N, C-alpha and C positions, 0 to 999 in steps of 0.2 A: 379487593385489590391489596396485594402485599407490596409494601414500599421498602426498598433497600435502605438500611440505616447508614449514616455516614461512618466510614471506617477509617481507622488510622493504620491498619495493617499494610505494611509494604514489604516487598521482597526484591531481591536483585543482587547479583554479584558483580563487582567491578570487572571491566573487560581486561583481558591480558593485552600486553603491548602488541603482540602479533597473533593472528589467527592460526589455524592448523593447516592452512593450505587446502587444496581440493584435488580430487582425482576424478577424471572423466573417462568413462569406459566405452569402448566401441568394439563391435565384432564385424569383421570385413564381410560384406555381402557379395554375392556373385557379381552384381553390377559394379562393384568397386575393385574387383580383383584385377590385377595387372596395373593398377595405379601405383605411382610411387608414393612414398610416405608424405612428401611435401605436397604432392598433388591432392592427396586425400584431405589433409588438414586445411590447406589453403582454400580448397573449394567447398568443403563441408562446413567450415567454421570461419567464414569471411568476417562475421561481425565480432569475432574474438580478437583477431590480430591480422595485420597485413602480411603479405608474403614474407618480407624480411624478418618480421617478428616470429613467424613460425619456424623459419630457418634457425633463428637464434635459439629457440626453445629445443629444437632437435639437437643442435650442437652442444647445448648445455646438459644433455642427457635426461631431459624431462619426459621423454616418451619411451615406453617399453612396448615391445612386440612379443607376445607369448612369454612375458616375464623377463625378457632380456632387454637391457638398454640398447637402443639403436641410435647412433649419431650420424649415420649416412642418410641424408635426405632423399637420395635416389633409390633407396631400398624398395624392391617390388613387393607388393602385398599379395598374400594368398587368401583364398576364401576360408573363412572360419578363424583366421588369426585374431587374437585378442589384443586390442590396442588400449593403452592407458596413458593419458596425458596427465602428468603430475604438476599442478599449478603450485608455484612456490608460495610459502606463507607471506602475508603482507600485513601492514598496519592499516586497519580500516579507519575511515574518517571518524572524528569524535562523535559520540552519541550518548545520551543519558542511559542509565541502566536500571534505575529504581522504578518499580511499578506498584501502584496502589490497588488493593483489592476492594471493589465496591460491593460485590455480592459473590457468595460462593455456597454451593451445596454439592451433593453427590453427582449431579448431572452436568453442571456448568459453573463457570467462573466469569465474572465481569470485571475487567480491569480498566483503570484510568490511565490510558497511554499518554506519556508525555510527547509533545511535539519534538521532532528530530530523531525519533526512534522508529526504525523500519519494522514492519510486522513479520514479513517472511524474507528468507534469503533471496538476494538478487543483486546483480551488479557488483559494486564494491563492498556491499554489506552482505557477507556470508555468515558471519558469526554474531555481529552486533545487531540482534533482532529480538523481538518479543518471543518468538518461537524458541530461541536458544535459552532465554531466561526461564521459560516454562519448563523446558527439558531439565535444566540445572536444578530448578526447584523440586521437580519430581524425583530426580536422582537423590537429592538430599533426603526426601521423605522415605524413599526405598531404603536408604542406608540406615535411617533411624528407626523406621517402623517395620522393615522387612515386608512392605507391601509390594504387590506386583502390578499395580495400575499403570496404564499407559499415560503419558503426559498429555495435558489438555492441548487442543489445537484451535487456532482462530478459525471462525466460520464465515468471516466476511472481511472486506477490505477496509483499510483506514490509511490514508496517505501518510507518508513519513512526516510531513510538516503539520499534519492534523493531530490534535490532541483529543482526549475524551474516551468515551465508552467503547471498549472492544470486547465482544462476546467470544468466549472460547468453550468448546465442548469437552467434557471429560469422559464421555462414553460414546460408543458407536451410535446408539439410539438418539442421543442428544444431538450429535453431529448431523445425522440424517434429518431430524426434525427441524433444527435451526436453519440448516441449509435450504430446506424446503420453504420455510417462512420467507427467506430473502428471495428465493427464486419465484415464489408465488406473487410477490409484490411486483416484480419486474414483468412477469408474463401477462399481467392484467392491464398494462399500459396500452391505451388506444387513442383514438382521436377525440373522444367525447370527454372533456374535462369534468363535466358534471358527474358523469358516471364514475370517473376515477376518484373524485372526491368522496362520493358515496361509499365506494369500496373501502374507504378508510375504516368504516364502522365494523367491517367483517374481517379485516386483515388480522393476521396472527402477530404482526410486529409493526411498530411505528417508531420512526427515528427522527429526532429533532436536533438540529444543529444551531449553534450561534456563529455569526460571522461578522467581521468588520469590513465594510466595503468602501471603495472610493466614491466620492460624490454624494449628492443628496437624492435619495430615492423619493420621487414625488408621490407615487401611489402608495397607499397604506398596505395593499396586498397585491401580489403579482403571481399569476400562474404561468410557469415556464414549461412549454411542451416541445422544446427544441430537440430533435434527434441528435445522437452522438455517434460519430464514426471515427475512422483513423486516416491519417495522411503520413507519407514518408517524411522522416525527420532525422537529422544527424544525431547519432548517439542513442537512438531508440529503435532497437532491432525490429520489433513487432509493429512499429508505427505509433504515432502520437495521437491520442484521443482529442478530438476537436468537435465543435459544432458543425454538423454536416447534414444537409437535406436528405442524403442517401444513407444516413446512419440508422442505428437502432432507436426505437422510441424511448423517451425519458421524460419524467415528470417531477417538477419541483414546485413547492408552494412557498413563496417568500413573503414574510410579514415584517413590516418596519416596527422596531421597538423604540428606537431613539435616533433623532437627527441632530448632528452637531454642525450647525451652520458655520461656526467660526473655524473649525478644523476641516470642514468640507468632507465629512465622512458619516456613515450611517451604520448603526448596529441593527442587524436583521436576524430573524429566526427563520430557519429553512427546514421544511419537512419534505423528505423525499420518499416516494413510493418505490421507484426503481432504484437500482444501485449501480449505475454505469461508472466506470473508472473516472475519477476526477469530475464527477457530475456537477457538484455544487460550484466548483471553481469555474467550470465551463459555462454553466447556466447563468451565474451572476455576471460573468464577463460578457456573455451574449446579450444581456439586456443593458449593457453599457456601464455596469458597476462591478468591475473586477475586485477581487479581494485586495485590500490595502497591503502592499508589500509583496504581492504575488510576482515572482520573477519571470513567470512563463506566459500566463494568459493575459490578453488585453481585450478591450471592447470588441465584441463580435464573436467571442468564444474561440479565437485563434491565437496561436503563439506569437510572441513579439518578433521572433526571427523565423520566417518561413521563406528562405531564399533558395540558393542552389543546392544540389545534392553532392557538392564537392566533399570528398572524404580526405582528411589529412592522413597521409600514409606514414607519417612519423610514428614512432612507438615508444612506449614507456620502458622502464628497466626490465620488466618481466616479459617483454615482447608484445604485450597487448597494446591496443590503441590508447593514446593519451586521453585524459578526461575531456569530454566535449567542452568547447569554449562557449557554446550556446547554452541557454538555460534548458534543463531537463525536468521531467515531472517530479523527481525526488527532491529538488531544491526547495529549501524552506524560506521563511521570511514573512509569511502571512499568518493571520489569526483565524483559524477555523476549528471549532470545538464540538465534538459529538456530546451534546449536553444531556439528552434524555432518551431513554428507550423504554417503551411499554410493550410487553410481549406475553404470550401464553406460555407457561412453563412447559418444556418439552415432554415432561412425564405426567405432571398432575393437572395440566391445563389451567392452573391458577394464574390469574393476571398479575404480573409483576412489573413494578415501575422502578427503574434504576436511574439514578441521577449522578452525574459527575460534576463536582463543584466548578463554577465558572472562573476562568482567569480574570483578573481585575480589569483588563483592557476590554473585556466583552461584557462587563456589567453596566447596566444603565445607572444614571446618577441616583435614581431612587433606590436601586438595589445596593449601591455603595453606601448610601445613607443608612439603610436598614442594617447593613453589615456593621457599620460603625456604632450604631445604637446598641446592638447586641453585645459588643465588646465593652 
């Protein structure tokens, strides 16, 4: 087994004050012909802005039809017309930008992602992402070395508030192989937990996390097999992931590392075989021990606020909906760290162990003492 050495190599460029804005392209289909411009956008993109917001965008000249700015919201659309909505540049919320390289070769790169940095573009974060920094890094390499490699791309999820190991592929082959590793773990989830635990020995990848949870976990080890599905939720267009009996299978193995009776919290290690969105947050809250500081999930694997479907029709300066007042999945405040990954190398099949140093808050007393003695 090859073990990644601790690296001090970091990269990242400071974020500009404003991003570059965005352009959204559409071609009018036969089923949409004879619609007015406002009917098209207000019906097709309800989650982007309310009716009055789209009217404002049209009047601002932010929409072109076949290359011409159109400010008349009642313009009739014709089949084949090319529509472009130009979203104005905006200042994205604060986010860290430095990334540490834990492992790198010709096929892949493993990063230590800081909490608070989104992996892929989405919502308010279109530029301040890991993907952008990878692109900028590769652009610098091309400039200095005249190489023509494509930039690395992340091959799995890691929540914005979660820190730790993020695997990225540098070649098409590596991307295919690594994606298959993650998909294979999820596809083998079934009802027999013993079988699932045995599968660990033949899996191509193993992921271990550290987390700080509320309360004192009595059992030393807990296997959580709660399925995960979605429910309607304000501010989350595709639905919020929650514990659901009708959801997709998910499996987490939770081990207690240290109990702090005085502060009423527990440090746990979590190994996941599947990789459902927000799985660890949902599973730990499902067993009654949500992550300490999690603004969204509470005991039972449900959100703190699951009330009416009322939508606030007021809109922000750019015409879009205002930021949701209820917590959303990207909100931070908790301590969850992707600590260790063991995988078969996508090209050589050599077993590689990658470790991301633990934040102090997720170290046990014994680990802190060991760290102090080394210094």
